[in-house]
C-alpha positions in Angstrom: 95.9 74.2 96.7 96.2 78.0 96.2 99.6 79.5 97.0 98.8 82.9 95.8 98.7 86.0 98.1 98.0 89.8 97.6 100.2 92.7 98.6 97.8 95.5 98.1 96.8 95.3 94.6 99.7 93.2 93.5 99.0 89.5 93.1 101.8 87.0 93.6 101.7 83.4 92.5 103.2 82.2 95.9 104.6 83.9 99.0 108.2 83.6 98.3 110.4 86.5 97.4 114.1 87.1 97.4 115.2 90.1 99.5 116.8 93.3 98.2 120.6 93.4 98.2 120.7 89.6 98.3 119.9 88.7 94.7 121.3 91.5 92.7 119.0 92.3 89.7 118.2 88.5 89.2 120.4 88.3 86.1 123.0 86.6 88.5 120.7 83.8 89.4 119.1 83.1 85.9 121.3 79.9 85.4 120.6 78.7 88.8 117.1 79.4 89.7 113.9 79.0 87.9 113.2 82.9 88.3 109.3 82.5 86.9 108.6 80.3 89.8 109.3 83.1 92.4 106.5 85.1 93.9 108.5 88.2 93.3 111.9 89.5 92.9 112.7 92.6 95.1 115.6 94.2 93.5 119.0 95.8 94.8 118.1 99.2 96.3 118.1 102.1 93.5 119.0 105.8 94.2 118.5 108.7 92.1 122.1 109.2 91.4 124.8 106.3 91.2 126.5 105.5 94.5 129.8 104.0 95.0 129.1 102.5 98.3 131.2 102.4 101.3 134.9 101.4 101.4 136.2 98.0 101.6 136.2 95.6 103.5 132.3 95.6 103.5 131.4 92.0 104.4 132.2 90.1 107.5 131.2 86.5 108.4 130.0 86.2 112.1 128.6 83.2 114.3 125.3 82.2 112.4 125.3 85.3 110.4 126.9 87.9 108.3 127.7 91.5 108.6 127.5 93.8 105.5 128.0 97.6 104.9 127.8 97.9 101.3 126.3 101.3 101.4 123.7 100.9 98.9 126.2 100.7 95.9 124.3 101.2 92.4 124.4 102.6 89.1 121.5 104.9 89.7 117.8 105.3 88.6 118.4 106.1 84.9 120.8 103.2 84.2 118.4 100.8 86.1 115.4 101.9 84.1 117.4 101.7 80.8 119.5 98.8 81.5 118.4 96.5 84.2 114.4 96.9 84.2 114.0 95.6 80.6 115.8 92.3 81.5 113.8 92.2 84.8 110.6 92.4 82.9 111.4 89.2 81.0 111.8 87.1 84.1 108.3 85.8 84.4 107.5 87.0 87.8 106.5 90.2 89.6 109.2 92.9 90.3 109.3 95.0 93.2 111.9 97.9 92.9 113.6 98.8 96.0 114.4 102.7 96.4 116.1 104.9 98.8 116.4 108.7 99.0 117.1 111.5 101.3 114.0 113.6 100.9 110.4 113.2 100.2 110.8 114.9 96.8 113.6 112.5 95.9 111.3 109.5 96.7 108.6 110.9 94.7 110.9 111.6 91.7 112.2 107.9 91.7 108.8 106.3 92.2 107.0 108.4 89.6 110.1 107.5 87.2 109.8 103.9 88.1 105.8 104.0 87.5 106.3 105.7 84.0 108.5 102.9 83.4 105.9 100.1 84.0 106.9 99.2 87.8 103.9 98.0 89.7 105.4 97.9 93.2 108.1 99.9 95.1 109.7 99.1 98.4 110.7 102.2 100.2 114.0 101.4 101.9 113.7 103.7 105.0 116.0 101.5 107.1 119.3 101.0 105.8 121.9 101.1 108.7 124.9 101.5 106.4 124.4 105.1 105.1 124.2 108.6 106.3 120.7 110.2 106.4 119.7 113.9 106.0 117.6 115.4 108.8 114.2 116.0 107.5 112.6 119.6 108.2 109.6 117.6 109.8 111.8 115.9 112.5 111.9 117.0 115.9 115.2 115.1 116.5 118.3 116.9 117.2 120.3 114.9 114.7 119.6 112.9 111.6 118.6 109.4 112.3 117.6 106.4 110.0 114.3 107.4 108.8 112.4 104.3 110.0 113.6 105.0 113.7 111.3 108.0 113.8 107.6 107.7 113.4 107.2 111.1 112.2 109.8 110.9 109.6 108.3 107.5 108.5 104.8 109.0 108.2 106.1 112.1 106.3 108.0 110.2 103.8 105.5 107.4 103.2 102.5 109.9 103.1 104.2 112.2 100.7 104.8 109.5 98.2 101.3 107.8 98.7 99.6 111.2 97.8 101.5 111.4 94.7 101.4 107.9 93.0 99.3 104.8 93.0 101.9 102.2 92.7 102.0 99.5 95.6 104.0 101.1 98.5 106.0 98.7 100.8 107.8 100.5 103.6 110.9 98.7 104.8 111.3 99.1 108.5 114.3 99.1 110.8 114.4 96.6 113.8 116.9 99.2 115.5 114.1 100.6 117.4 112.4 100.6 120.9 109.0 99.9 119.6 108.6 98.7 115.9 104.9 98.8 116.2 104.8 102.5 116.8 106.6 102.8 113.4 104.4 100.4 111.6 101.3 102.1 112.6 102.6 105.4 111.3 103.6 103.8 107.9 100.2 102.1 107.7 98.4 105.7 108.6 100.5 107.2 106.0 99.1 105.2 103.2 101.7 102.1 102.9 100.1 99.1 101.3 102.4 96.6 103.0 105.5 96.5 105.3 108.8 94.7 105.0 110.3 93.6 108.2 112.9 93.6 109.3 116.0 95.2 107.8 119.5 94.2 109.4 120.5 95.0 112.8 123.3 97.5 113.6 126.3 95.4 114.7 130.1 95.0 114.5 133.0 92.7 114.7 136.6 93.2 115.6 139.9 91.6 114.6 141.7 90.8 117.9 145.1 90.7 116.2 145.0 94.2 114.7 142.3 95.7 117.2 140.6 97.0 114.0 136.9 96.7 113.0 136.5 93.9 110.5 134.3 96.4 108.4 135.9 99.6 107.0 132.6 101.4 108.0 133.2 100.3 111.6 129.7 98.7 112.0 127.3 97.1 109.6 124.0 95.3 109.3 123.7 91.9 110.7 121.6 89.3 108.8 121.2 85.6 108.9 120.0 82.8 111.3 121.1 84.8 114.3 118.5 87.5 113.8 115.7 85.1 113.0 114.1 84.8 116.5 114.1 88.7 117.0 112.9 89.2 113.4 109.9 86.7 114.0 108.8 88.3 117.2 108.8 91.7 115.6 106.5 90.3 112.9 104.3 88.8 115.4 104.1 92.2 117.3 103.4 94.0 114.2 100.7 91.8 112.9 98.8 92.5 116.1 99.1 96.2 115.5 98.2 96.8 111.9 95.9 95.3 109.2 98.3 95.7 106.1 100.1 92.8 104.8 103.7 92.1 106.2 106.5 90.6 104.0 108.6 88.9 106.7 112.4 88.5 106.6 115.4 87.9 108.7 117.4 84.6 108.8 115.1 82.5 106.7 117.0 79.4 105.7 114.5 76.8 104.6 110.8 76.3 104.4 110.3 75.8 108.1 111.5 79.3 108.7 109.2 80.7 106.3 106.4 78.8 107.5 107.1 80.2 111.1 107.1 83.7 109.8 103.7 83.1 108.0 102.4 81.6 111.2 103.6 84.7 113.3 101.6 86.9 110.9 103.6 87.5 107.5 101.6 87.3 104.3 104.7 86.7 102.3 108.4 86.1 103.1 111.7 87.2 101.7 114.8 84.9 101.6 118.1 87.0 101.9 121.4 85.9 103.3 120.6 82.3 102.5 120.9 83.1 98.8 124.8 83.5 99.4 124.9 79.9 101.0 122.7 78.1 98.5 121.7 79.9 95.5 118.7 77.6 94.9 117.1 77.8 98.4 114.1 79.9 97.3 113.0 76.9 95.1 113.4 74.7 98.1 111.3 77.0 100.3 108.4 77.1 97.6 108.6 73.3 97.6 108.6 72.9 101.3 105.4 75.2 101.8 103.7 73.3 99.2 104.8 70.0 101.1 103.6 71.5 104.2 100.1 72.5 103.0 99.5 69.1 101.5 100.5 67.4 104.8 98.2 69.7 106.6 95.4 69.8 104.0 95.6 73.5 103.6 93.9 74.7 100.4 94.5 78.4 100.9 97.6 80.3 102.6 95.0 82.3 104.7 94.6 79.3 106.9 98.2 79.8 108.0 98.7 83.4 108.3 98.7 84.7 111.9 97.4 81.3 113.5 100.1 81.2 116.2 98.3 80.1 119.3 99.0 82.4 122.2 
């Protein structure tokens, strides 16, 4: 059977990736997971300058999920290229670097430097719910919002980067919108090669003894099994609206979950919060997909993608 898939011109040996922010820079998992078996590693989000992230506490467990408000803590682009990237290149699988920035020029700067360093694919993180965004000049909104909450902002940023580089561009979209298909169409028209959906849902938790929010940031991003049915529906809706590949994510805990996302329309999937519970879960998902294909006599994953009967 052929488990390989393509995201733009990037060919993955299988559809299983690990989600940004949940797998570090892979070094932390090298003794627990056969990294070369993964379809791709999506790195922790990188910014041009180092970021300390938000104040602690930044994590809180919830019913069937987890809240985080890390705030994109990272050592910055130069450190990533010099220290982290050489190790990632030795992992034996494709590397997709997640990038966040506050302007089109900053996104272009980061993506160009990454390309010069040999990076083939970049995920434009337009949707982190735990940081403050700058107001884009192109935006008609009265106040700054998450870039991926505004179709014009999404188009502006993706098109600016697409015009200046030929790396594979994956736009990571926010579920915290009224109609995610509108944003997805804007990203596709702007030149995105693929979409990552969905990022975490804005949410909060409160300590009833102290009446304080459980996160110092007050709110954070909800991930885990609690969001899976909503994320699945968004992948299904977007699949019907665009022609570019989708990397589906949101509460995938096992192979059955991953296959659901593919049937809904995802070409590839990303395992996120489950990595904290079971570091070897991505290997189990790959094995489960193989077993499913063997059972169903499926020779190519194109026979699964977007086959939900409605």
